[in-house]
C-alpha positions as CSV (number, residue, x, y, z in Angstrom):
1,M,0.0,0.0,0.0
2,A,1.6,3.2,-1.1
3,S,1.1,5.8,1.6
4,T,0.4,9.4,0.8
5,A,-0.1,10.3,4.5
6,G,0.3,14.0,5.2
7,K,-0.2,15.0,1.6
8,N,-4.0,15.4,1.9
9,V,-4.1,16.2,-1.8
10,K,-7.6,16.5,-3.1
11,N,-7.8,16.4,-6.8
12,G,-10.7,14.3,-8.1
13,P,-12.9,11.8,-6.3
14,K,-11.1,8.9,-4.6
15,A,-12.3,5.6,-3.3
16,A,-10.7,2.6,-1.8
17,L,-11.7,-1.0,-2.6
18,V,-10.5,-3.4,0.0
19,M,-11.0,-7.1,-0.3
20,G,-10.4,-9.7,2.3
21,S,-8.7,-12.1,-0.1
22,D,-7.5,-11.9,-3.7
23,S,-10.0,-14.7,-4.4
24,D,-12.7,-11.9,-4.2
25,Y,-11.2,-10.1,-7.2
26,P,-13.4,-11.7,-9.8
27,V,-16.5,-10.4,-8.0
28,L,-15.0,-6.9,-7.7
29,K,-13.7,-6.5,-11.2
30,D,-16.9,-4.8,-12.4
31,C,-16.8,-2.5,-9.4
32,I,-13.3,-1.3,-10.3
33,K,-14.3,-0.8,-13.9
34,I,-17.4,1.2,-13.0
35,L,-15.4,3.5,-10.6
36,K,-12.7,4.0,-13.3
37,D,-15.4,4.7,-16.0
38,F,-16.8,7.4,-13.7
39,G,-13.4,8.9,-13.3
40,V,-13.0,7.9,-9.6
41,D,-9.3,7.4,-8.6
42,T,-9.4,3.9,-7.0
43,E,-7.0,2.4,-4.6
44,V,-7.3,-1.4,-4.5
45,L,-5.8,-3.8,-1.9
46,V,-6.1,-7.0,-0.1
47,C,-6.4,-6.7,3.7
48,S,-7.8,-9.2,6.1
49,A,-9.6,-8.3,9.3
50,H,-8.4,-11.6,10.8
51,R,-5.0,-12.2,9.3
52,T,-3.7,-8.6,9.1
53,P,-5.8,-6.7,11.6
54,D,-3.1,-4.1,12.3
55,K,-2.9,-3.3,8.6
56,A,-6.7,-3.0,8.4
57,A,-6.8,-0.7,11.4
58,R,-3.9,1.4,10.1
59,F,-5.4,1.6,6.6
60,A,-8.8,2.8,7.9
61,S,-7.3,5.2,10.3
62,E,-5.2,6.8,7.6
63,A,-7.7,6.6,4.7
64,E,-9.0,10.2,5.1
65,A,-5.6,11.7,5.4
66,N,-4.7,9.8,2.2
67,G,-7.5,11.5,0.3
68,I,-9.9,8.6,0.3
69,E,-13.6,9.7,0.5
70,V,-15.4,6.4,0.6
71,I,-14.4,2.8,1.2
72,I,-15.8,-0.3,-0.4
73,A,-15.0,-3.4,1.6
74,A,-15.7,-6.9,0.3
75,A,-15.4,-10.2,2.3
76,G,-16.9,-13.6,2.5
77,K,-17.7,-16.1,5.2
78,A,-17.4,-14.3,8.6
79,A,-17.0,-11.0,6.6
80,H,-15.8,-8.8,9.4
81,L,-13.6,-6.6,7.2
82,P,-16.2,-3.9,6.4
83,G,-17.1,-3.5,10.1
84,V,-13.5,-3.4,11.2
85,L,-12.7,-0.7,8.7
86,A,-15.8,1.2,9.7
87,A,-14.7,1.1,13.4
88,Y,-11.5,2.9,12.5
89,T,-12.8,5.7,10.3
90,T,-15.6,8.2,9.9
91,L,-15.7,7.8,6.2
92,P,-18.6,6.0,4.6
93,V,-18.0,2.3,4.3
94,I,-19.9,0.1,1.8
95,G,-19.9,-3.6,2.5
96,V,-20.0,-6.2,-0.3
97,P,-20.8,-9.7,1.0
98,V,-19.1,-12.3,-1.2
99,K,-20.5,-15.7,-1.9
100,S,-17.6,-18.0,-0.8
101,S,-19.0,-20.8,1.4
102,T,-21.6,-23.4,1.6
103,L,-24.1,-20.8,2.9
104,D,-24.1,-19.1,-0.5
105,G,-23.0,-15.8,1.0
106,L,-25.8,-15.5,3.5
107,D,-23.2,-15.7,6.3
108,A,-21.3,-12.8,4.8
109,L,-24.5,-10.8,4.3
110,L,-25.6,-11.2,7.9
111,S,-22.1,-10.4,9.2
112,I,-21.9,-7.2,7.3
113,V,-25.5,-5.9,7.7
114,Q,-25.8,-6.6,11.4
115,M,-23.5,-3.9,12.7
116,P,-23.9,-2.4,16.2
117,P,-25.3,1.1,16.6
118,G,-22.7,3.8,15.9
119,I,-20.7,1.8,13.4
120,P,-22.8,1.9,10.2
121,V,-21.9,-0.1,7.1
122,A,-24.0,0.4,4.0
123,T,-24.6,-3.1,2.6
124,V,-25.3,-4.2,-1.0
125,A,-26.5,-7.6,-2.2
126,I,-24.4,-10.7,-2.1
127,D,-21.8,-10.3,-4.9
128,G,-23.3,-6.8,-5.5
129,A,-20.1,-5.1,-6.3
130,L,-21.5,-3.2,-9.2
131,N,-24.1,-1.5,-7.0
132,A,-21.4,-0.8,-4.4
133,A,-19.5,1.1,-7.1
134,L,-22.7,3.0,-8.1
135,L,-23.5,3.8,-4.4
136,A,-19.9,5.1,-3.9
137,V,-20.3,7.3,-7.0
138,Q,-23.6,8.7,-5.6
139,I,-21.9,9.3,-2.2
140,L,-19.0,11.0,-3.9
141,S,-21.3,13.2,-5.9
142,G,-22.0,15.3,-2.8
143,A,-18.5,16.6,-3.0
144,H,-18.0,16.1,-6.7
145,P,-21.2,17.4,-8.5
146,E,-19.8,16.4,-11.9
147,L,-20.5,12.8,-10.9
148,R,-24.2,13.5,-10.6
149,E,-24.4,14.3,-14.3
150,K,-22.4,11.2,-15.1
151,M,-24.9,9.2,-13.0
152,R,-27.9,10.8,-14.8
153,Q,-26.4,9.7,-18.1
154,Y,-25.6,6.2,-16.8
155,K,-29.3,5.8,-15.7
156,A,-30.5,7.3,-19.0
157,D,-28.4,4.8,-20.9
158,M,-29.8,1.9,-18.8
159,A,-33.3,3.1,-19.6
160,K,-32.5,3.3,-23.3
161,K,-31.2,-0.3,-23.3
162,V,-34.4,-1.5,-21.6
163,E,-36.5,0.3,-24.3
164,Q,-34.4,-1.3,-27.0
165,R,-34.9,-4.8,-25.5
166,N,-38.7,-4.1,-25.3
167,D,-38.7,-3.1,-29.0
168,E,-36.9,-6.4,-29.8
169,L,-39.4,-8.4,-27.8
170,Q,-42.3,-6.7,-29.5
171,K,-40.9,-7.6,-32.9
172,K,-40.4,-11.3,-31.8
173,L,-44.0,-11.4,-30.5
174,Q,-45.2,-10.1,-33.8
175,E,-43.0,-12.6,-35.8
176,D,-44.3,-15.4,-33.6
177,G,-47.9,-14.4,-34.3
178,F,-48.7,-13.3,-30.8
179,R,-49.5,-9.7,-31.9
């Protein structure tokens, strides 16, 4: 982890994506892509709440000084990483429960969503890394209004794709004699 402590340089929006294991990377790949597509500088690292707890505490404690504005934390099984990071920072933390056990990610979801009062972690769906990125963009848009326009365009593009799919379905229905 490259430290920029003390620099407190604030250029554009900056997020951190912390995963409990590199095996979480395939789930988080789309998250990284979305953040990059929106122009969010993204620091990505592996940090375990159980195997490297001092590193997790140090990272979260120094995140704000390092220019990070929101943290996305992904973990499976016991999934304590998002909560541990949230305990050491006042920055918003978004938890991504990762499906990695015989419980299909339910264990991770419950570990992340059931935080005690005073240590909130916003939680997305199991393997919901894409929504974590979009939520991070929406959070960042408070300090970086240019992201709001990008989000409006993203949603307009999604709506356009749905309309295109509907048009294609209507043609198929007509071709199949159902219209």
